[in-house]
C-alpha positions as CSV (number, residue, x, y, z in Angstrom):
1,X,18.1,17.3,-60.7
2,X,20.7,17.6,-57.2
3,X,18.1,20.6,-56.1
4,X,15.1,18.4,-56.6
5,X,17.1,15.6,-54.5
6,X,17.6,17.8,-51.7
7,X,14.4,19.2,-51.0
8,X,12.7,16.0,-51.3
9,X,14.7,14.8,-48.6
10,X,15.3,17.3,-46.4
11,X,11.7,17.7,-45.3
12,X,11.8,14.1,-44.9
13,X,15.2,13.8,-42.5
14,X,13.3,16.9,-40.7
15,X,10.1,14.5,-40.0
16,X,12.1,11.1,-39.5
17,X,14.7,13.1,-36.2
18,X,11.3,14.8,-35.4
19,X,9.9,11.5,-34.9
20,X,13.0,10.2,-32.5
21,X,12.8,12.9,-30.8
22,X,9.7,13.4,-29.6
23,X,8.7,10.1,-30.3
24,X,5.7,8.9,-26.7
25,X,3.8,5.4,-26.3
26,X,0.9,7.7,-25.2
27,X,-1.2,10.7,-25.4
28,X,-2.0,11.6,-22.2
29,X,-1.0,9.8,-18.5
30,X,-4.6,10.2,-16.3
31,X,-4.7,9.7,-13.1
32,X,-7.1,8.3,-10.4
33,X,-6.9,7.8,-6.6
34,X,-5.4,8.4,-3.5
35,X,-2.8,9.9,-1.7
36,X,-0.4,7.5,-3.2
37,X,-0.5,9.4,-6.6
38,X,-1.5,12.8,-5.1
39,X,0.2,15.5,-6.9
40,X,-0.8,18.0,-5.1
41,X,-4.0,18.6,-5.5
42,X,-4.9,20.2,-2.5
43,X,-2.0,23.0,-3.1
44,X,-6.0,25.1,-4.8
45,X,-8.3,23.1,-2.9
46,X,-9.2,23.0,0.7
47,X,-8.6,19.0,2.5
48,X,-11.0,20.0,5.5
49,X,-9.0,20.4,7.9
50,X,-7.7,23.6,8.9
51,X,-4.1,22.2,10.2
52,X,-3.3,20.8,7.3
53,X,-5.0,23.9,5.2
54,X,-3.2,26.2,7.1
55,X,0.3,25.6,6.0
56,X,-0.6,23.9,2.6
57,X,-2.4,27.5,1.4
58,X,0.2,29.5,4.0
59,X,1.9,32.4,2.1
60,X,4.6,32.6,1.1
61,X,4.8,29.5,-0.9
62,X,6.0,26.7,1.2
63,X,6.6,24.1,-0.8
64,X,4.6,21.7,0.3
65,X,1.5,20.0,-0.9
66,X,2.6,16.5,-2.5
67,X,2.9,13.4,0.5
68,X,6.1,12.5,0.3
69,X,9.8,14.9,0.7
70,X,8.2,17.9,-1.6
71,X,9.5,18.7,-4.3
72,X,10.9,15.0,-5.2
73,X,8.4,13.5,-7.6
74,X,5.7,11.4,-6.7
75,X,6.1,8.1,-8.6
76,X,3.5,8.8,-11.3
77,X,6.2,11.8,-12.1
78,X,8.8,10.0,-12.6
79,X,6.4,7.6,-14.9
80,X,5.2,10.4,-16.3
81,X,9.0,11.7,-17.0
82,X,10.1,9.1,-18.1
83,X,6.9,8.4,-21.1
84,X,7.3,12.5,-21.8
85,X,4.0,13.5,-20.2
86,X,2.8,15.8,-17.0
87,X,1.2,14.6,-13.6
88,X,-0.2,18.3,-12.6
89,X,-2.9,17.9,-10.9
90,X,-6.6,18.3,-12.8
91,X,-7.2,21.6,-10.6
92,X,-4.3,23.3,-12.3
93,X,-4.1,24.0,-16.0
94,X,-3.1,21.5,-18.1
95,X,-3.7,19.3,-15.2
96,X,-4.4,15.7,-15.7
97,X,-4.5,13.8,-12.0
98,X,-7.2,13.6,-10.1
99,X,-5.7,11.8,-7.1
100,X,-6.8,13.4,-3.7
101,X,-5.2,12.3,-0.9
102,X,-7.9,10.9,2.0
103,X,-10.2,9.7,-1.4
104,X,-11.8,6.1,-0.7
105,X,-13.3,4.2,-4.0
106,X,-17.1,5.1,-3.5
107,X,-18.1,6.8,0.2
108,X,-16.9,10.2,0.8
109,X,-15.1,11.1,3.7
110,X,-17.7,12.6,6.4
111,X,-16.7,11.8,10.7
112,X,-14.4,13.5,12.4
113,X,-11.4,11.3,11.2
114,X,-12.1,9.7,8.8
115,X,-10.0,11.1,6.4
116,X,-9.8,14.4,4.6
117,X,-13.5,16.0,4.5
118,X,-12.2,16.7,1.0
119,X,-10.9,14.7,-0.3
120,X,-12.7,12.9,-3.8
121,X,-13.7,9.6,-4.2
122,X,-12.1,7.6,-7.0
123,X,-15.0,6.4,-8.7
124,X,-16.7,10.4,-8.7
125,X,-13.2,11.4,-10.0
126,X,-13.5,8.8,-13.2
127,X,-16.7,10.6,-13.5
128,X,-15.6,14.2,-13.5
129,X,-12.8,12.9,-15.8
130,X,-15.7,11.2,-18.2
131,X,-18.1,14.0,-18.1
132,X,-15.3,16.3,-19.0
133,X,-15.2,14.3,-21.9
134,X,-18.5,13.8,-23.1
135,X,-18.0,9.8,-22.2
136,X,-15.0,9.9,-24.9
137,X,-12.2,8.2,-22.9
138,X,-8.9,8.3,-24.9
139,X,-7.9,5.3,-26.6
140,X,-4.4,6.2,-27.1
141,X,-4.0,7.7,-23.4
142,X,-2.9,5.9,-20.1
143,X,-4.8,5.7,-17.6
144,X,-3.4,5.1,-14.1
145,X,-5.7,4.2,-10.7
146,X,-4.0,3.6,-7.6
147,X,-7.1,3.5,-4.5
148,X,-8.4,0.8,-1.8
149,X,-6.2,1.4,1.8
150,X,-8.3,3.8,2.6
151,X,-11.2,1.8,2.5
152,X,-9.3,-1.1,4.0
153,X,-8.8,1.0,6.7
154,X,-12.6,2.3,7.2
155,X,-13.7,-1.4,6.7
156,X,-11.2,-1.5,9.7
157,X,-12.9,0.8,12.4
158,X,-15.9,-0.5,11.2
159,X,-15.9,-4.1,11.4
160,X,-19.4,-4.9,11.4
161,X,-20.0,-3.4,7.8
162,X,-18.7,-7.4,7.1
163,X,-19.7,-6.3,2.7
164,X,-18.0,-3.1,2.7
165,X,-14.9,-3.8,1.0
166,X,-16.3,-5.9,-1.6
167,X,-18.7,-2.8,-1.9
168,X,-16.0,-0.6,-2.6
169,X,-13.8,-2.6,-4.5
170,X,-16.6,-4.0,-7.1
171,X,-17.8,0.0,-7.0
172,X,-13.5,1.0,-8.5
173,X,-14.1,-2.1,-10.8
174,X,-17.7,-1.1,-12.1
175,X,-16.6,2.8,-13.1
176,X,-13.1,1.2,-14.4
177,X,-15.0,-0.8,-17.1
178,X,-17.3,1.7,-18.1
179,X,-14.0,3.8,-18.2
180,X,-12.7,1.1,-21.2
181,X,-16.1,0.8,-22.7
182,X,-15.8,4.8,-23.4
183,X,-13.2,4.0,-25.4
184,X,-9.8,3.3,-22.7
185,X,-7.3,0.8,-24.1
186,X,-4.6,1.2,-21.6
187,X,-5.7,0.8,-18.0
188,X,-2.9,0.4,-15.2
189,X,-4.9,-0.5,-11.8
190,X,-2.3,-0.2,-9.1
191,X,-2.7,-3.0,-6.5
192,X,-2.4,-3.0,-2.2
193,X,0.7,-4.4,-0.4
194,X,-1.2,-7.0,0.7
195,X,1.5,-8.8,2.7
196,X,2.3,-5.6,4.6
197,X,0.1,-4.0,7.8
198,X,0.4,-3.2,11.0
199,X,-1.3,-6.1,12.1
200,X,-2.8,-9.7,10.4
201,X,-6.0,-8.4,10.1
202,X,-4.8,-5.2,7.7
203,X,-2.9,-7.4,5.7
204,X,-5.8,-9.9,5.9
205,X,-8.0,-6.9,4.7
206,X,-5.7,-5.8,2.0
207,X,-5.5,-8.8,0.5
208,X,-9.6,-10.0,0.3
209,X,-9.5,-6.2,-1.4
210,X,-7.6,-7.2,-4.1
211,X,-8.5,-10.4,-4.5
212,X,-12.6,-9.2,-5.0
213,X,-11.1,-5.9,-7.5
214,X,-9.3,-8.6,-9.4
215,X,-12.7,-10.9,-9.5
216,X,-14.8,-8.1,-10.5
217,X,-13.0,-6.8,-13.3
218,X,-11.7,-9.9,-14.8
219,X,-16.4,-10.6,-14.5
220,X,-16.3,-7.4,-16.4
221,X,-13.9,-8.3,-19.4
222,X,-11.7,-5.4,-18.0
223,X,-8.4,-5.5,-20.1
224,X,-5.5,-4.0,-17.7
225,X,-2.0,-4.1,-16.0
226,X,-2.1,-5.3,-12.7
227,X,0.5,-2.7,-10.4
228,X,2.1,-4.9,-8.0
229,X,2.9,-2.8,-5.7
230,X,3.6,-5.9,-3.5
231,X,6.1,-7.0,-4.9
232,X,8.1,-3.6,-5.8
233,X,7.6,-3.1,-1.8
234,X,9.2,-6.4,-1.5
235,X,11.7,-5.4,-3.7
236,X,12.6,-2.1,-1.4
237,X,13.0,-3.7,2.1
238,X,15.4,-6.9,0.8
239,X,19.0,-6.7,1.9
240,X,20.0,-6.3,-0.9
241,X,18.4,-3.8,-2.7
242,X,19.5,-2.1,-5.8
243,X,18.2,1.2,-5.0
244,X,20.4,2.8,-2.3
245,X,17.1,2.6,0.4
246,X,19.2,2.0,3.6
247,X,16.7,3.4,6.3
248,X,13.5,1.2,5.9
249,X,11.0,-0.7,7.4
250,X,10.8,-4.0,7.5
251,X,7.2,-6.3,7.0
252,X,4.7,-5.4,9.6
253,X,6.8,-2.4,11.2
254,X,4.8,0.8,11.7
255,X,7.2,3.5,10.3
256,X,7.1,6.6,12.8
257,X,9.2,9.5,13.0
258,X,11.5,8.4,14.0
259,X,12.4,6.0,10.5
260,X,10.7,8.8,7.9
261,X,12.8,11.1,6.4
262,X,10.5,13.7,7.0
263,X,10.4,15.0,11.0
264,X,6.5,15.3,12.7
265,X,6.6,19.1,12.6
266,X,6.7,20.6,15.8
267,X,3.0,22.1,17.5
268,X,2.4,25.4,16.4
269,X,0.1,27.8,17.7
270,X,-2.1,28.7,14.6
271,X,-2.2,24.5,14.3
272,X,-5.2,22.8,16.5
273,X,-4.5,19.9,16.5
274,X,-1.3,19.2,15.8
275,X,-0.2,17.1,12.7
276,X,0.6,14.0,14.1
277,X,-0.2,11.4,10.6
278,X,0.6,12.0,6.9
279,X,2.9,14.7,7.8
280,X,4.1,14.5,4.6
281,X,1.9,16.6,2.7
282,X,3.7,19.8,5.0
283,X,7.8,17.9,4.4
284,X,9.5,20.4,2.2
285,X,13.3,21.4,1.4
286,X,12.1,25.0,1.4
287,X,13.3,26.8,4.6
288,X,10.1,27.8,6.3
289,X,8.5,24.5,5.7
290,X,7.3,23.1,9.3
291,X,9.0,19.9,8.1
292,X,12.0,19.7,6.5
293,X,13.8,16.2,5.4
294,X,16.7,14.5,5.4
295,X,18.1,11.4,3.9
296,X,15.1,11.7,1.2
297,X,16.6,9.2,-1.9
298,X,17.6,6.7,0.8
299,X,14.1,6.4,2.6
300,X,11.4,4.2,2.1
301,X,9.5,6.4,4.2
302,X,8.3,9.6,4.1
303,X,6.2,9.9,6.8
304,X,3.9,6.8,8.3
305,X,1.8,6.2,6.0
306,X,3.8,7.4,2.6
307,X,6.7,6.9,0.5
308,X,10.0,9.4,0.4
309,X,11.7,10.0,-3.1
310,X,14.4,6.6,-2.5
311,X,11.1,4.6,-2.7
312,X,8.6,7.1,-4.9
313,X,11.8,6.7,-7.7
314,X,11.4,2.7,-7.5
315,X,7.5,3.2,-7.5
316,X,7.6,5.4,-10.6
317,X,10.5,3.1,-12.7
318,X,8.3,-0.4,-11.8
319,X,5.6,1.9,-13.0
320,X,7.1,2.6,-16.5
321,X,8.7,-0.8,-16.9
322,X,5.7,-2.6,-16.6
323,X,3.4,-0.8,-18.9
324,X,6.7,-1.4,-21.5
325,X,6.3,-4.8,-21.1
326,X,2.4,-4.8,-21.1
327,X,2.3,-3.0,-24.5
328,X,5.7,-3.6,-25.8
329,X,4.7,-2.8,-29.3
330,X,4.3,1.1,-28.9
331,X,6.6,4.0,-29.7
332,X,8.3,3.6,-26.7
333,X,11.7,5.9,-26.4
334,X,15.0,3.6,-26.2
335,X,16.7,6.2,-23.6
336,X,14.1,7.6,-21.0
337,X,14.5,9.6,-18.0
338,X,14.4,6.8,-15.1
339,X,16.2,6.5,-12.2
340,X,16.5,3.0,-12.7
341,X,17.1,0.1,-15.6
342,X,14.5,-2.2,-15.8
343,X,16.7,-5.3,-15.0
344,X,16.4,-3.2,-11.2
345,X,12.5,-3.7,-10.8
346,X,12.2,-7.4,-12.9
347,X,11.3,-9.2,-10.4
348,X,8.3,-7.1,-9.8
349,X,6.9,-6.8,-13.8
350,X,5.1,-9.8,-15.0
């Protein structure tokens, strides 16, 4: 009889142990958007700008390709690790991240200075995913969408196009609604940092975009988690921030090569014109990289537009904690691999 009991109990115990070890709240992590969540799309694709592509595709590998202090993780990679998944670019093996730097919501980049010509609009990214999945989104996966700031930049450059921001926000909201209708249940939409921006007009446009996007999502009946990046940035730039970030800007101050962890790359005879913005894409700790970061963990910025390791870790922690707060009944790991405890970002989690 004892032998029978052992044969019955051992498999049960193994199942329980295995269940605890592999407990995950989501079956997959799908990501759409711009450079705020791009984890290396252009390593195997062309950005459409030779000055960046020269470094991104240079041999031997430079370890570049993410808009941060590589190889440090992007925020969505921090989130992925915490939930036991990955955030590999969708154009690589086993990839689930469709985000491409320079992407606008629906408009393709065409003109010089309009952003990477190779960028895939966020709406197009979601459509490509749904086409690949035969319009069957997963009811157990987490979907993260972070887009809109490139649309704000475009609107600022084209003030005559008064309805552009509304059109951009509505187009993204409509596609997110399609994603939900096709089965998605867990959707995180990251908002723009509306309290920040180098000009009052930029701050105003970010607020308009956020408002229009949320209004449209509400009117469509989309059930989603609003990613409050605005409050997260306030935490990072607070005097008593608990994240160890000591090199940061305040409010509307524009970061430059003097406040970023990555220095502006020195001019190279092979690169014309020189890279003077978004240079985190070619920044890496690899010794032959054109830009090598310093003080990454204690820095807010990697370049003039993108977070360094310190801020990426804060934002990734926030994404995890906000999702756990929104959907508490899922199988959350009691000891996730997080850079910070959820209490450090509690004021941003609502």
